[in-house]
C-alpha positions in Angstrom: 106.2 136.3 78.8 110.1 136.0 78.6 112.3 138.7 77.3 116.1 139.0 76.9 116.5 142.6 78.0 120.3 142.3 77.8 122.9 139.8 76.5 122.9 137.8 79.7 119.8 139.1 81.4 116.3 137.7 81.1 113.0 139.1 82.5 110.0 136.8 82.9 106.5 138.2 83.7 103.4 136.2 84.4 99.8 136.5 85.4 97.2 133.9 86.3 93.5 133.9 87.1 91.3 131.0 88.2 87.7 130.8 89.3 86.1 127.7 90.8 82.3 127.3 91.5 81.4 124.0 93.1 77.7 123.0 93.6 76.8 120.7 96.5 80.3 120.2 98.0 80.9 117.8 100.8 82.3 118.9 104.2 83.5 116.1 106.4 82.2 112.8 105.3 79.9 109.9 106.0 79.3 108.9 109.7 81.7 106.1 110.5 79.7 104.5 113.4 76.1 103.7 114.1 74.6 104.5 117.5 75.3 100.9 118.7 79.0 101.3 117.9 79.0 99.1 114.7 80.7 100.3 111.5 78.6 101.9 108.8 79.0 101.1 105.1 77.2 103.6 102.9 77.2 103.5 99.1 80.0 105.5 97.5 77.4 107.6 95.8 75.9 108.8 99.1 76.6 112.6 99.4 76.4 114.5 102.7 75.8 117.9 101.1 72.5 119.7 101.1 70.8 121.4 98.1 71.7 124.8 99.3 75.4 124.3 99.7 78.1 125.7 97.5 81.8 126.8 97.4 83.3 129.6 95.3 86.9 130.7 95.0 88.7 133.3 92.9 92.5 133.5 92.6 94.7 136.1 91.0 98.5 136.1 90.9 101.2 138.2 89.2 104.8 137.1 89.3 108.2 138.2 87.9 111.7 136.7 87.6 114.9 138.5 86.8 117.9 136.3 85.9 121.4 137.4 85.0 124.3 135.1 84.0 128.0 136.2 84.1 130.6 134.7 81.9 132.5 133.3 84.9 129.7 130.9 85.6 128.0 132.9 88.3 124.3 133.7 88.1 121.7 135.9 90.0 118.0 135.3 90.3 115.3 137.6 91.7 111.7 136.3 92.1 108.7 138.3 93.2 105.0 137.2 93.6 101.8 138.9 94.6 98.7 136.7 95.0 95.1 137.3 96.1 92.4 134.7 96.8 88.8 135.3 97.9 86.3 132.6 98.9 82.6 132.3 99.8 81.0 129.0 100.9 77.9 127.6 102.4 78.5 124.1 103.9 76.8 121.3 105.9 78.5 118.9 108.2 76.6 115.7 109.1 77.2 114.9 112.8 76.4 112.2 115.2 75.8 108.4 115.0 72.6 107.4 113.1 70.4 104.6 114.4 71.5 101.3 112.7 67.8 100.4 111.8 66.1 103.8 111.1 69.0 106.2 110.2 67.6 108.7 112.6 69.3 110.8 115.3 71.9 112.6 113.2 72.4 116.3 113.6 73.9 118.9 111.3 76.2 122.0 111.5 75.9 124.6 108.8 78.7 127.1 108.2 78.8 130.2 106.0 82.4 131.4 105.4 83.8 134.3 103.4 87.1 136.0 103.3 90.3 137.1 101.5 93.9 136.1 101.6 96.8 138.0 100.1 100.5 137.0 99.8 103.6 138.9 98.9 106.8 136.9 98.6 110.3 137.8 97.3 113.4 135.7 97.0 116.9 136.6 95.7 120.0 134.5 95.5 123.3 134.1 93.6 125.3 131.0 92.9 128.4 130.0 91.1 131.9 128.4 91.2 135.0 129.4 93.0 138.5 128.1 93.5 140.2 127.3 96.8 143.4 125.3 97.4 143.6 124.4 93.8 140.1 122.8 93.6 136.8 124.0 92.1 133.8 124.5 94.5 130.2 125.8 94.4 128.7 128.5 96.5 125.1 129.8 96.9 123.7 132.6 99.1 120.4 134.4 99.2 117.5 135.9 101.2 113.7 135.7 101.1 110.7 137.6 102.6 107.0 136.8 102.7 103.9 138.5 104.1 100.5 136.9 104.3 97.3 138.6 105.4 94.2 136.5 106.2 90.8 138.1 106.7 87.9 135.7 107.1 84.5 135.6 108.9 81.9 133.0 109.5 78.3 132.4 110.7 76.8 129.2 112.0 73.5 127.4 111.5 72.9 124.3 113.7 70.3 121.7 112.6 68.5 119.4 115.1 67.9 115.7 114.4 64.2 116.5 113.7 65.3 118.9 110.9 67.9 116.5 109.4 65.4 113.6 109.1 66.7 110.2 108.0 70.3 109.8 106.9 70.7 106.7 104.7 71.8 105.7 101.3 68.7 107.4 99.9 69.7 110.8 101.4 69.2 113.4 98.7 70.1 116.7 100.4 66.5 117.9 100.7 67.0 119.4 104.2 65.8 122.9 105.0 68.4 125.6 105.3 69.1 126.5 109.0 68.5 129.8 110.7 71.9 131.5 110.5 73.5 133.3 113.3 75.4 136.6 113.1 78.7 137.0 111.3 81.7 136.8 113.5 85.4 137.3 112.9 87.3 134.1 112.3 90.7 135.5 111.4 92.3 138.9 110.8 96.0 138.3 111.1 99.4 138.8 109.4 102.1 136.2 109.1 105.6 137.3 108.2 108.7 135.2 107.4 112.2 136.5 106.7 115.3 134.4 106.0 118.9 134.4 104.8 120.8 131.4 103.8 124.0 130.1 102.3 125.4 126.8 101.2 128.6 125.4 99.7 129.6 122.2 97.9 133.3 121.7 98.6 135.4 119.3 96.5 137.7 117.9 99.2 139.2 115.2 96.9 138.3 113.6 93.6 136.0 111.0 95.2 134.9 113.2 98.2 132.5 116.2 98.4 131.3 118.0 101.5 128.1 120.0 101.5 127.5 122.6 104.3 124.9 125.3 104.8 123.0 127.4 107.2 119.7 129.2 107.2 118.5 132.0 109.5 114.7 132.4 109.8 112.5 135.0 111.7 108.8 134.1 111.8 106.0 136.1 113.4 102.2 136.3 113.6 100.0 139.1 114.8 96.3 139.8 114.9 93.2 137.8 115.9 95.1 134.5 116.0 97.5 135.8 118.7 101.0 137.2 118.8 104.0 134.9 118.2 107.6 135.5 117.3 110.2 132.8 116.6 113.7 132.8 115.2 116.0 130.0 114.4 119.5 129.2 113.0 119.2 126.0 111.0 122.5 124.3 110.0 122.8 121.3 107.7 125.6 119.3 106.3 126.3 116.2 104.1 129.1 114.2 102.6 129.2 112.3 99.3 131.9 109.7 98.5 132.3 108.1 95.1 133.0 104.5 95.8 133.3 103.7 92.1 132.4 105.5 88.9 128.8 104.3 89.2 128.3 104.0 93.0 128.2 106.7 95.6 127.6 106.7 99.3 126.2 109.7 101.2 125.2 110.8 104.7 123.5 114.0 105.8 122.2 115.9 108.8 119.6 118.7 108.8 118.2 120.8 111.6 114.5 121.5 111.1 112.6 124.8 111.5 109.4 124.8 109.5 106.6 127.4 110.1 103.1 125.9 109.8 99.9 127.3 108.4 97.6 125.2 110.6 95.6 126.5 113.6 94.1 125.1 116.8 90.3 125.1 117.6 90.7 128.5 119.2 92.3 130.0 116.1 95.9 130.2 117.4 98.7 129.3 114.9 100.7 126.2 115.7 104.3 126.8 116.6 106.9 126.0 113.8 108.1 122.4 113.6 111.5 122.0 115.0 113.8 118.9 115.1 116.5 117.0 113.3 116.8 114.9 110.2 119.4 112.2 109.6 119.9 110.2 106.4 122.4 107.9 104.9 122.4 105.8 101.7 123.8 104.5 98.4 123.2 105.8 94.9 124.2 104.0 91.8 123.7 104.2 88.0 123.8 101.4 85.5 124.0 100.9 81.8 125.8 104.2 81.2 123.4 106.1 83.4 120.2 104.9 81.8 119.1 103.2 85.0 119.6 104.5 88.6 119.0 103.0 92.0 118.9 104.6 95.4 118.7 103.1 98.9 118.4 105.3 102.0 117.9 104.9 105.8 116.5 107.9 107.6 115.4 109.2 111.1 113.3 112.3 111.6 112.8 113.9 115.1 110.1 116.5 115.3 108.5 118.8 117.9 105.2 120.6 117.4 104.3 118.5 114.3 100.6 119.0 113.4 98.0 116.3 113.8 94.4 116.7 112.8 91.8 116.9 115.6 88.9 114.5 115.0 85.8 116.6 114.4 87.7 119.8 115.4 87.3 123.0 113.5 88.8 126.5 113.9 86.4 128.8 115.8 83.4 126.7 114.6 84.2 127.4 110.9 84.9 124.9 108.1 88.7 125.1 108.7 90.2 121.9 110.0 91.8 122.3 113.5 95.1 120.7 114.5 97.1 120.0 117.7 100.8 120.0 118.3 102.4 116.6 118.9 105.3 116.0 121.3 108.4 113.9 120.5 107.4 112.6 117.1 110.0 110.3 115.7 109.9 108.7 112.2 112.5 106.1 111.2 112.7 103.8 108.2 114.2 103.0 104.8 113.3 103.5 101.2 114.5 102.0 97.9 114.0 103.3 94.3 114.8 102.1 90.8 114.2 104.4 87.9 115.2 104.5 84.2 115.3 102.6 81.0 115.3 98.8 81.1 115.5 98.6 77.3 115.3 101.1 74.5 111.5 100.9 74.6 110.7 100.1 78.2 110.9 102.6 81.1 110.5 101.4 84.7 110.0 103.1 88.1 109.8 101.1 91.3 109.9 102.3 94.9 109.4 100.8 98.3 109.2 102.7 101.6 108.9 101.4 105.1 108.9 103.6 108.3 107.6 103.6 111.8 106.4 106.9 113.4 105.5 107.4 117.1 105.2 110.3 119.5 104.9 110.4 123.3 101.2 109.4 123.1 101.7 106.5 120.8 101.4 106.1 117.0 101.9 109.4 115.2 99.5 110.2 112.3 98.2 106.6 112.4 96.2 107.0 109.2 99.4 107.6 107.1 100.6 104.3 105.5 103.9 103.1 106.9 104.6 100.7 104.0 104.1 101.7 100.4 105.1 100.0 97.1 104.8 101.7 93.8 105.5 100.3 90.3 105.0 102.1 87.0 106.1 101.1 83.5 105.9 102.7 80.1 106.4 100.8 76.8 106.8 102.2 73.3 105.5 99.7 70.8 108.4 99.0 68.4 106.2 98.1 65.3 104.0 101.2 66.0 106.3 103.8 67.5 103.5 106.4 67.7 101.8 104.2 70.3 102.9 104.1 74.0 101.3 101.9 76.6 101.8 102.1 80.3 100.4 101.4 83.7 101.2 101.1 87.4 100.1 99.9 90.8 100.3 101.7 94.2 99.9 99.5 97.3 99.8 100.6 100.9 99.5 98.7 104.2 96.6 98.6 106.7 96.1 101.8 108.7 93.9 102.9 111.6 92.3 105.8 113.4 91.2 106.0 117.0 87.9 107.8 117.4 85.4 108.4 120.2 82.5 106.0 120.0 78.9 106.7 120.7 79.4 105.5 124.3 82.3 107.8 124.9 85.0 105.0 124.7 87.9 105.1 122.3 87.2 102.8 119.3 89.8 101.9 116.6 88.7 102.0 113.0 90.8 100.1 110.4 91.3 100.7 106.7 92.7 97.4 105.2 95.7 97.3 102.8 94.8 97.8 99.2 96.3 98.2 95.7 95.3 100.7 93.1 96.0 99.9 89.4 96.1 102.6 86.7 96.6 102.2 82.9 97.2 104.6 80.0 97.6 104.6 76.3 99.0 107.5 74.2 99.1 107.8 70.4 101.0 110.5 68.6 98.7 111.5 65.8 101.2 114.1 64.3 104.4 115.6 65.5 102.4 118.2 67.5 99.1 116.4 68.2 98.6 113.5 70.6 95.6 111.7 72.2 95.8 109.9 75.5 93.4 107.7 77.5 93.7 107.0 81.2 91.9 104.5 83.4 92.3 105.1 87.2 91.4 102.4 89.8 91.1 99.8 87.0 89.5 97.1 89.3 87.1 99.6 91.0 88.7 99.1 94.4 86.5 100.4 97.2 88.5 102.2 99.9 88.5 105.1 102.3 90.8 108.0 101.4 90.0 109.5 104.8 88.7 107.8 107.9 87.8 109.5 111.2 84.5 110.0 113.0 83.5 110.6 109.4 84.7 108.7 106.3 85.4 109.8 102.7 85.6 107.2 99.9 88.4 107.3 97.4 87.7 107.7 93.7 86.0 104.8 92.0 87.1 103.6 88.6 87.1 106.5 86.1 88.2 107.1 82.5 89.6 110.3 81.0 90.6 111.1 77.4 92.7 114.1 76.5 94.1 115.8 73.4 97.4 117.7 73.6 99.0 120.0 71.0 102.5 121.4 71.1 103.7 124.4 69.1 
């Protein structure tokens, strides 16, 4: 609800509630290797969940925004949010390497988890123009605060291979529920973050603008996940030069300080990511701004960046565990075209290529280092109520190193693949429209996640929706 409580002051209030109940959810995925070290290839319909598994979440949030605009161009905004989330789950993780002929010898790990998470966050800032040395500039300054409380507990239920039975494409989840252990505390901690920041865009000359800023952050954790306190002063700066009316060059530098919400296997929070980010590029607009292009070269240096631990979970619960990487460096280039090719045809194309390594080798090796994306939308001239569109996303081959059945490191590959999507939208009336979408048009089979367990990406699927605007 929005209300103009004064001539230049607006108050916005909101509330949201969401409840999810998932029957037979998967935890982890399908075993990636047989006991002889060969790759598995289960049907996409094979589900590792048991008949007694389930996942329930309930989320509540209230939020408010106060905005005031002065006649001199300055504005002030105050945001506040209080959110609460509770969850309750019973999950099964299929472990081990099944026999290639019989499907025997897998084990299972059951986990019951429950808990609550609350978050309070506030942010206030002001922005507007000012004059200096006869030129117009922009200034922004603000502060923020957040407090998160996590309170969760778990209980475990291991399953021996004799209880799991045969794991194969015919697995139907008919496995007996394990004998559960006692409840134990998984997390009872508080995470706080305070920051103050300011930034200015300075018009040095008609074709030249300088952007400078700084942010001060204090971050702390306390409770069962350990005590940690960090503070950091993060400067950043950039320069933009208008080469012509339609072409600009830019360069920027940013210091990195990013607190993380990921934990180790013992439950300790990972340290905030620190580092540096460099970027330079060219931006251009064509056809009176209807079509834009952007080319950039970047380099990102990071310490303490998170990387998932294969088969690792926090305190034996269902929460994925992570480790801190050392000396992660990503460098690459990206190109993007976006806008109207004709009055009826819209086009978006992007290409990204980067290389990422840390002191132990490839960094996050399952993330694609080359991606191509093309999407078009065409409004049919003879039938203006009809819009057709589609696109393709392509990524290069990726890999993941896992520990094989014999204890040696084994490299698993996911080959390069494209995904094609199509849509059609028809405007029935000024307010009512119907749209159909086809995702993964050619039913490409691929892994969305690959580790000691594998998770298939979505098969071809169709959705139809009605939308009404009023």
